[in-house]
VEXKETOR-235673 format. One record per atom (N, C-alpha, C): residue in one letter; x, y, z. Coordinates in steps of 0.05 Angstrom, whole numbers, padded with zeros to 5 digits, always signed. Example, Ala and Ser with C-alpha at 12.3 -4.5 7.8 and 13.67 -1.06 7.14 Angstrom:
! residues 2
A+00264-00114+00156/A+00246-00090+00156/A+00264-00066+00156/S+00257-00045+00142/S+00273-00021+00143/S+00258+00001+00157/
! end
This chain:
! residues 131
M+01496+00345+00148/M+01490+00364+00128/M+01478+00350+00104/R+01456+00360+00095/R+01441+00348+00073/R+01444+00366+00048/R+01450+00353+00025/R+01453+00367+00000/R+01438+00352-00022/L+01423+00366-00039/L+01408+00354-00060/L+01423+00357-00086/I+01422+00336-00103/I+01436+00335-00129/I+01415+00330-00150/S+01417+00345-00172/S+01398+00342-00195/S+01413+00334-00220/S+01401+00318-00236/S+01412+00311-00263/S+01402+00331-00284/G+01381+00346-00277/G+01369+00363-00297/G+01345+00350-00311/S+01340+00325-00304/S+01317+00311-00316/S+01291+00325-00308/R+01273+00327-00328/R+01247+00339-00322/R+01231+00323-00302/F+01237+00297-00300/F+01222+00280-00281/F+01227+00289-00252/E+01251+00298-00246/E+01257+00307-00219/E+01239+00330-00211/R+01237+00349-00229/R+01221+00373-00225/R+01191+00366-00224/E+01182+00350-00244/E+01154+00344-00246/E+01143+00326-00224/I+01160+00308-00214/I+01151+00289-00194/I+01158+00299-00166/G+01181+00313-00163/G+01189+00324-00137/G+01208+00307-00122/Y+01230+00300-00135/Y+01251+00284-00121/Y+01278+00294-00131/S+01300+00284-00119/S+01327+00291-00127/S+01340+00267-00139/R+01358+00271-00158/R+01374+00249-00169/R+01390+00235-00147/A+01400+00252-00129/A+01415+00240-00106/A+01412+00259-00082/V+01416+00248-00059/V+01417+00263-00034/V+01442+00255-00019/V+01458+00275-00011/V+01481+00270+00006/V+01472+00278+00034/D+01475+00259+00053/D+01468+00263+00081/D+01491+00253+00097/G+01507+00270+00108/G+01531+00262+00123/G+01551+00250+00103/D+01559+00225+00109/D+01578+00212+00092/D+01565+00191+00073/L+01538+00192+00072/L+01523+00174+00054/L+01512+00189+00030/V+01512+00176+00007/V+01501+00186-00017/V+01480+00167-00027/F+01455+00176-00029/F+01433+00159-00038/F+01425+00168-00066/V+01429+00151-00085/V+01422+00157-00113/V+01396+00144-00120/S+01377+00161-00128/S+01350+00151-00135/S+01351+00130-00158/G+01330+00115-00161/G+01328+00097-00183/G+01334+00112-00209/T+01353+00102-00224/T+01363+00116-00247/T+01361+00098-00272/T+01349+00109-00293/T+01345+00093-00317/T+01365+00100-00338/G+01362+00089-00362/G+01381+00093-00383/G+01376+00116-00401/Y+01361+00136-00391/Y+01357+00160-00408/Y+01383+00175-00412/D+01386+00186-00436/D+01407+00205-00441/D+01394+00232-00435/Y+01402+00244-00413/Y+01389+00269-00403/Y+01394+00293-00422/D+01415+00292-00438/D+01420+00314-00456/D+01399+00314-00479/T+01391+00290-00488/T+01372+00289-00510/T+01345+00279-00501/M+01343+00270-00476/M+01318+00258-00465/M+01308+00235-00484/T+01327+00219-00492/T+01321+00195-00508/T+01331+00170-00493/I+01320+00148-00501/I+01328+00122-00489/I+01330+00101-00510/S+01351+00085-00509/S+01356+00064-00529/S+01336+00041-00525/D+01331+00026-00546/D+01315+00002-00544/D+01331-00022-00533/D+01357-00020-00532/D+01375-00041-00524/D+01380-00041-00494/V+01374-00063-00480/V+01377-00063-00451/V+01406-00060-00442/Q+01425-00070-00458/Q+01453-00066-00450/Q+01461-00037-00452/V+01452-00024-00472/V+01457+00005-00475/V+01444+00020-00452/Q+01419+00013-00446/Q+01406+00026-00423/Q+01420+00021-00397/C+01430-00003-00393/C+01444-00010-00369/C+01470+00008-00366/E+01485+00009-00388/E+01509+00025-00387/E+01503+00055-00383/R+01483+00065-00396/R+01475+00093-00393/R+01466+00098-00364/A+01450+00080-00353/A+01441+00083-00325/A+01465+00084-00306/L+01485+00067-00310/L+01509+00067-00294/L+01524+00093-00297/K+01525+00104-00321/K+01539+00129-00326/K+01523+00152-00312/N+01496+00150-00313/N+01480+00170-00299/N+01484+00169-00269/V+01486+00144-00258/V+01492+00141-00229/V+01519+00153-00223/A+01539+00146-00240/A+01566+00156-00236/A+01567+00187-00236/S+01551+00199-00254/S+01550+00228-00255/S+01539+00240-00230/A+01518+00228-00219/A+01506+00237-00194/A+01526+00234-00171/L+01540+00211-00171/L+01561+00207-00150/L+01583+00227-00152/A+01591+00234-00177/A+01613+00253-00181/A+01604+00281-00169/Q+01579+00288-00174/Q+01570+00314-00163/Q+01570+00313-00132/A+01568+00289-00121/A+01568+00286-00091/A+01597+00284-00081/G+01616+00281-00099/G+01644+00277-00090/G+01652+00248-00087/A+01637+00230-00101/A+01643+00202-00098/A+01646+00189-00126/T+01652+00164-00127/T+01654+00149-00152/T+01640+00122-00149/L+01638+00107-00170/L+01627+00080-00168/L+01642+00063-00148/E+01667+00068-00144/E+01683+00053-00124/E+01673+00056-00096/D+01657+00077-00091/D+01647+00083-00064/D+01619+00070-00059/V+01608+00057-00080/V+01582+00045-00078/V+01583+00020-00060/V+01565+00020-00040/V+01563-00003-00022/V+01538-00020-00026/R+01518-00009-00040/R+01493-00023-00043/R+01480-00014-00069/L+01469-00034-00084/L+01454-00029-00109/L+01428-00043-00108/M+01408-00031-00121/M+01383-00046-00127/M+01378-00043-00156/F+01372-00066-00169/F+01366-00066-00197/F+01336-00073-00200/I+01322-00059-00217/I+01294-00065-00223/I+01293-00070-00253/V+01283-00093-00260/V+01281-00102-00288/V+01253-00113-00292/P+01238-00101-00310/P+01211-00111-00315/P+01210-00139-00327/N+01228-00144-00346/N+01229-00169-00361/N+01252-00186-00352/R+01247-00209-00341/R+01269-00226-00331/R+01289-00232-00353/A+01280-00234-00377/A+01299-00241-00399/A+01319-00218-00404/D+01314-00194-00395/D+01332-00172-00398/D+01354-00171-00377/W+01352-00187-00356/W+01372-00185-00335/W+01399-00197-00343/E+01400-00221-00353/E+01426-00233-00359/E+01441-00218-00380/P+01429-00206-00401/P+01445-00190-00420/P+01459-00166-00407/C+01450-00158-00383/C+01463-00135-00369/C+01488-00144-00354/W+01492-00169-00349/W+01514-00179-00333/W+01541-00169-00343/P+01547-00171-00369/P+01574-00162-00378/P+01578-00133-00372/V+01558-00117-00375/V+01560-00088-00370/V+01565-00083-00340/L+01550-00097-00324/L+01554-00094-00295/L+01581-00103-00286/R+01590-00125-00297/R+01617-00136-00291/R+01638-00116-00298/L+01635-00103-00322/L+01655-00083-00331/L+01657-00060-00311/Y+01634-00050-00302/Y+01634-00026-00285/Y+01637-00033-00255/L+01628-00056-00246/L+01626-00062-00218/L+01640-00088-00209/G+01652-00102-00228/G+01664-00128-00223/G+01685-00128-00201/E+01700-00107-00198/E+01721-00106-00177/E+01710-00093-00152/I+01688-00078-00154/I+01676-00064-00131/I+01658-00083-00115/R+01642-00098-00129/R+01625-00118-00118/R+01608-00109-00094/P+01591-00089-00098/P+01574-00080-00076/P+01552-00100-00071/A+01540-00098-00047/A+01516-00114-00041/A+01495-00105-00061/S+01478-00124-00069/S+01457-00117-00089/S+01432-00134-00087/T+01411-00123-00098/T+01385-00137-00099/T+01373-00133-00126/L+01360-00153-00137/L+01346-00151-00162/L+01316-00154-00157/I+01300-00137-00168/I+01271-00138-00166/I+01260-00138-00194/H+01240-00155-00199/H+01226-00154-00224/H+01200-00138-00219/A+01197-00116-00233/A+01173-00099-00229/A+01171-00080-00253/G+01147-00069-00257/G+01143-00050-00278/G+01157-00024-00272/L+01164-00009-00293/L+01177+00017-00290/L+01159+00039-00300/Q+01167+00064-00299/Q+01151+00087-00306/Q+01139+00085-00334/T+01156+00077-00354/T+01146+00075-00381/T+01154+00048-00392/P+01140+00038-00413/P+01147+00012-00424/P+01175+00012-00438/E+01185+00035-00445/E+01212+00037-00458/E+01234+00031-00438/M+01230+00036-00413/M+01250+00032-00392/M+01253+00002-00387/K+01278-00008-00390/K+01283-00037-00386/K+01299-00043-00361/I+01311-00023-00349/I+01326-00027-00324/I+01327-00001-00309/E+01327-00003-00283/E+01330+00020-00265/E+01350+00012-00244/I+01368+00030-00237/I+01389+00024-00217/I+01389+00045-00195/E+01387+00036-00171/E+01389+00053-00147/E+01415+00046-00132/A+01428+00067-00122/A+01454+00062-00109/A+01456+00077-00083/T+01471+00065-00065/T+01480+00078-00040/T+01510+00077-00039/A+01522+00100-00033/A+01551+00101-00031/A+01559+00115-00005/R+01583+00109+00004/R+01594+00122+00028/R+01618+00139+00019/L+01617+00164+00026/L+01639+00182+00020/L+01663+00174+00037/R+01685+00171+00024/R+01710+00166+00038/R+01720+00193+00048/P+01737+00193+00069/P+01747+00218+00080/P+01759+00236+00058/R+01772+00225+00038/R+01785+00242+00018/R+01764+00255+00000/H+01739+00244+00000/H+01718+00255-00018/H+01700+00275-00004/R+01701+00276+00022/R+01682+00293+00036/R+01687+00322+00030/T+01665+00337+00026/T+01667+00366+00021/T+01655+00380+00046/P+01666+00403+00053/P+01656+00418+00076/P+01628+00429+00072/
! end
């Protein structure tokens, strides 16, 4: 069973994608940046962006019936190598005990204001599955 999840971001509608897709017991969360979707603003601080991106991922996971604890794989995209290490404390805070498999890529993002993008894959545990 496939289910689409939206954050309400205008980008999803304008570009044509979903914040997340639930397919069976897997949850695929699209690359997620540090935008505050309520105000459609983004901080200049990479640590703030990293934390907001993780909260946005967690929100999508919650809509799917999962949590960050269910994440098995992450991909981080950071345009500026110097911005990666400042994110480590934030990542350790949210993921330090979970320790999913992960990959880091250095590449440009949609806008110059975006300093980090996080993509996640999670597996729904039996207690999280919805009919």
